[in-house]
Structures are given as structure tokens and as C-alpha cells.
C-alpha angles and dihedrals in degrees: 000000000000137000127301134192114222113187118211092023099154096086146352122016092351094055092045089051093051090052094047098048093041088055088054094054105270122136108229131218102186126186132215136179114190101356102074091153092055090050093050091048090052093052091045092052092049092050092047087058092052098262131120125238142160128198121215128181116243133169109195089202091064103067092163087073095053095095090055090049092052087052090055089049091051091050092048092050092051097044106037109036098003108238138126099214140056118225097199146020124200112193099202106135119105143108140257137216134078144172137239113288095251091052098046113114127207090247091057089046094052094041093055092042092054093051101038107034115003093048093047092047097050097036088057090049092053095044093047095086090062096045113102123233108264092032130128141236124199120189118199110221130156142263086227087086093070101020106069111210122210118230100055131237097114103090097104098033095048093042092056093045089051087053089054089052092054091043089054094053096048093042089054087058093050097045097043092094088063092048091244112148117214120194139155130219117209110203121202119212105334127179104248137129091257118137091024094306094311093176091055094046094046100035091145088071096058096082091055090052090049092052089056092049119089092215091049104234146074116270120256125215090246090060091060095040091057091058092047091050090052093052091051092047133076086262088071096045095118097048123091138143093025134136106211118193116212106185108123088251097303110192088347109172094002 
């Protein structure tokens, strides 16, 4: 089925996506930043199940290193599979957190923007030369763009995720002539280690989230990975330019 890059593949949604698409026959180039052990564990688990994967370090905030990363990808394609083209890119890596608007500093604003939007934008630009015609791109955004949470702290995070949504739609227009489909998935509350394991540290809030969710539970990384895998597969061949929320019906109708 080809080879896909999955950024942030050492844990959470990225790791679950790497597992899911590898099980469906994709080779996987997953990236990590600080969690090298998690990346190695992901590669090991894929190989144990008969798949093929490679882990490469990537910091989305360091765009000057993107050309070197693309060279590493090209080398991995040639030596591991072998191939000279990618078939998919999943822009998943990012970070969480935030602070109330009046407390947000320019440094915080810039740091989150580099990781969530600028990095995604320019990494995609650099990788595009290796992406085969007829391939697919999936950007992981957030349901926080459309589901406004009380309590504050989301202004920078949600604004950058909204930017990725708009980027997704316009990129779908530009890449249509190459048959490359571009979509975004917007997860709702999903049990990951984001924001320093927020769901573990604030476990008492989980029942309240579940009460607001039509399907009555917190999302799991595998729930999101299944949708991403569909969008990358032939099953998603007639879908492009879409922002697909996967939240279990969080605050639906409220």
C-alpha cells in the first residue's frame, strides 16, 4: 500500500495511527522529538506484527532542519522498502496547553504557532516533492475550533488549529491536479499524554466530559487512528478538502 510519514508517532494518536496503517499494509516512517524510547517501542511493536517502520527525530519548531529530514526520509525509502515516493503524510505532531488570553506572552504565542501551524505548513511543503500523485495528506486538528470551552486558555491553541483547518481546505484545491487528497480530522477529548498527561492529572474531570458526549465515554487514540487510516485508504478516495470531527458527539446539540 505504500509508505506513510506519521509525525509524533511515539505515543497517543500518532502511535495508534502508525499501528493501524501498518496493520493495513503501509510502511511507516514515524517521527519523534523528545520521546525516543516511545518511538523505538512503536517501531518494535510494528515489526513484531510483521510490518516495517523507521523512526526519525523531528522538531517541528526547527524548520531549518526540514531539508535534512527530507534527505533522511529519501534514504529510508531507498534502503528499507525500497521506494522513491511516499504515498501519505499524517501531520499529527504538536503540543497542548495554554493560558488565559491576558496572561499569554509573545514567546508562548510564537512557540505554539511554530509547533502547531508553521511547522505543519512548511514540513508539508518540504515533503511534497516526495509525495506520489494520487497520495493523501491528513492533518490532525481539534474539535476545540468549533466546540467553545468555558474556562479560557484555548485562544492560541484553537486559533492555530483553525489555521490548519483553513490550510487543509486551500491545499486540497492546489493539490487536486495531482490527485492528492487533503483532509483534516478534528478529535474531541481523547485519552493521550498531551499537556503533560492532563487526563491523568485531572482524572476527576473525565466523568463530566463523558456526560457531555453522546457516546458516553472519552475518546481513545485508536478511535482517531481508524478514521485517519480510512482517509488514507481507497475507502476515502472520494473525500478531500474536508474537516471531519471525531468526538463521539461531544456537546452535540448543546
